[in-house]
C-alpha positions as CSV (number, residue, x, y, z in Angstrom):
1,M,156.3,103.3,153.3
2,E,154.1,100.7,151.7
3,S,152.2,98.4,154.0
4,K,151.5,94.9,152.9
5,V,147.9,93.8,153.5
6,K,147.5,90.2,154.4
7,D,145.0,88.2,152.5
8,R,142.4,86.3,154.5
9,L,141.7,82.7,153.7
10,L,138.2,81.9,152.4
11,R,136.8,78.5,153.3
12,L,135.0,76.3,150.8
13,P,131.4,77.4,151.3
14,E,132.3,81.1,150.8
15,V,134.4,80.3,147.7
16,L,131.5,78.3,146.2
17,A,129.0,81.1,147.0
18,R,131.3,83.8,145.5
19,T,132.1,81.9,142.3
20,G,128.8,80.2,141.8
21,I,130.4,77.0,140.7
22,S,129.9,73.5,142.2
23,R,132.3,71.7,144.5
24,S,133.2,69.1,141.8
25,T,133.8,71.8,139.2
26,L,136.0,73.7,141.6
27,Y,138.2,70.7,142.3
28,E,138.2,69.7,138.6
29,N,139.4,73.2,137.6
30,M,142.0,73.2,140.4
31,K,143.4,69.9,139.1
32,A,143.5,71.3,135.6
33,G,145.3,74.5,136.7
34,R,142.3,76.7,135.9
35,F,141.6,77.6,139.5
36,P,144.0,78.5,142.4
37,K,145.0,75.7,144.7
38,Q,144.1,75.6,148.4
39,Q,146.5,77.0,150.9
40,K,147.2,75.0,154.1
41,P,148.6,77.3,156.8
42,T,148.0,74.6,159.5
43,P,147.3,70.8,159.3
44,R,143.6,71.3,160.1
45,C,142.8,74.5,158.1
46,S,142.7,75.1,154.4
47,G,141.3,77.8,152.2
48,W,141.8,80.0,149.2
49,R,143.4,83.5,149.3
50,E,140.7,86.1,148.9
51,S,142.8,88.0,146.3
52,D,143.1,84.9,144.2
53,I,139.3,84.3,144.3
54,E,138.6,87.9,143.4
55,A,141.1,87.6,140.5
56,V,139.2,84.5,139.3
57,I,135.9,86.3,139.5
58,N,137.3,89.3,137.6
59,G,138.9,87.1,135.0
60,E,142.4,88.3,136.0
61,W,143.8,85.1,137.6
62,D,146.9,84.1,135.6
63,G,147.4,80.6,137.1
64,G,150.2,81.8,139.4
65,T,150.6,80.2,142.8
66,N,151.1,82.4,145.9
67,E,152.0,80.7,149.1
68,V,150.6,82.0,152.4
69,E,153.1,84.1,154.3
């Protein structure tokens, strides 16, 4: 049986540190579809899926959108 590992959500400071880009570049790329959009599991919390950020870093992100489950 295959178990599904849940992604953890990374907050903005960690995403910026991992990617090495500025906040304005991140949001610009998000708007242009070159960076994953934030997930909002609750009204007061938002972040990016760790697997999406790792895919961006590794050059493997294909522009797909994955909703938080």
